[in-house]
C-alpha positions, -999 to +999 in steps of 0.1 A: +747+390-049+717+369-036+740+351-012+754+384+001+719+398+005+707+367+024+737+370+047+730+406+054+694+397+062+704+369+085+729+392+103+703+419+107+676+395+120+701+381+145+710+416+158+673+425+160+664+394+180+692+399+205+682+436+209+646+426+213+655+400+240+671+428+260+643+453+256+615+428+263+634+415+294+639+450+308+606+466+299+582+436+295+561+429+264+536+457+272+562+483+281+585+476+251+580+494+218+594+490+183+610+524+188+629+511+218+641+480+200+651+500+169+672+523+192+688+493+209+698+477+176+707+511+161+684+507+130+657+530+118+623+519+129+613+515+092+641+489+088+628+471+118+593+468+103+609+455+071+619+424+090+591+422+116+558+439+108+545+440+144+558+439+179+539+407+185+556+391+155+590+401+168+582+388+203+570+355+189+603+353+169+623+358+201+604+330+219+607+307+189+644+313+188+647+305+225+628+273+219+652+263+191+682+271+213+670+250+242+661+221+219+696+223+207+709+222+243+691+189+248+703+171+217+728+153+240+699+132+253+696+117+218+733+118+208+747+099+238+738+070+260+761+076+290+741+093+317+771+111+332+781+125+298+745+135+289+737+152+321+770+170+325+768+182+288+732+194+293+738+212+326+769+230+311+749+240+280+721+254+301+746+272+324+765+288+295+733+301+279+723+316+312+756+335+310+755+343+273+718+350+269+704+361+303+679+384+287+664+356+267+660+335+298+642+364+315+618+369+285+610+331+286+604+332+324+581+362+320+561+345+293+557+313+314+548+332+346+520+350+327+505+317+316+521+317+281+497+342+265+516+342+232+528+306+229+496+292+243+487+257+231+518+255+211+539+255+243+517+228+259+521+204+230+558+211+225+568+211+262+549+179+270+564+160+241+599+174+247+599+168+285+585+133+282+613+122+260+639+134+286+620+118+314+618+085+295+655+085+291+660+092+329+635+064+337+654+040+314+687+047+332+669+042+366+654+009+354+689-003+342+705+007+376+727+033+360+714+062+381+696+064+414+658+062+416+645+098+415+613+114+402+621+122+366+600+153+365+614+167+398+649+161+385+643+181+353+628+209+373+659+210+395+682+212+365+662+241+350+659+259+383+696+256+392+709+266+357+684+293+348+688+309+382+721+323+370+703+343+343+670+352+360+685+362+393+719+375+380+714+408+399+709+389+432+740+368+425+760+400+419+747+416+452+758+385+471+792+385+452+804+417+467+784+437+442+802+423+412+790+400+384+807+366+385+841+366+367+847+339+341+866+319+368+838+322+393+812+312+368+832+281+358+833+272+394+796+276+396+791+254+366+813+227+382+795+230+416+760+228+400+771+198+379+786+180+408+756+185+431+730+175+404+750+144+393+757+134+429+719+136+434+714+106+411+745+087+422+770+099+396+803+116+399+811+149+381 
């Protein structure tokens, strides 16, 4: 019984977080309400408050979930040593989450653009440590002659900008694609193109 209840709780929390991503992305933190989110997830507002007592607590949970997701995307930097494998795996993971979780990417972008009012110092500490590990790996590959000499920070920014563009500017992409969202085939082509360009930029082949 306890296991079933815990699974129901996990499923409900997951549904709520995804619904909250969408509402926060479309209406912003200030414009979103718990009523909006409850309607999106099709739960009574009282049920929503059972899991998250305040809108701020739910918003923070959304951001924390995105942090965990992107940490997971970057595990390849620790799991593998081959720069071609690491970078192509990381780029694909980032691209796929832009397609599967576009609202989450937009919520994250909004938080950062406003100066991280909720994450604050937590973001500064986490992001600095996380990025430094990735840059250190890039620098070690450069020192070993395994990739071309590039500025490690700038290269990370290029990866983030190129991959998250497909979430943050999905409407612009659709407008330029004859008014239609990218099909699965077109998106796979985009993944391959982005990967090829970013890898070629450091002397690797896709």
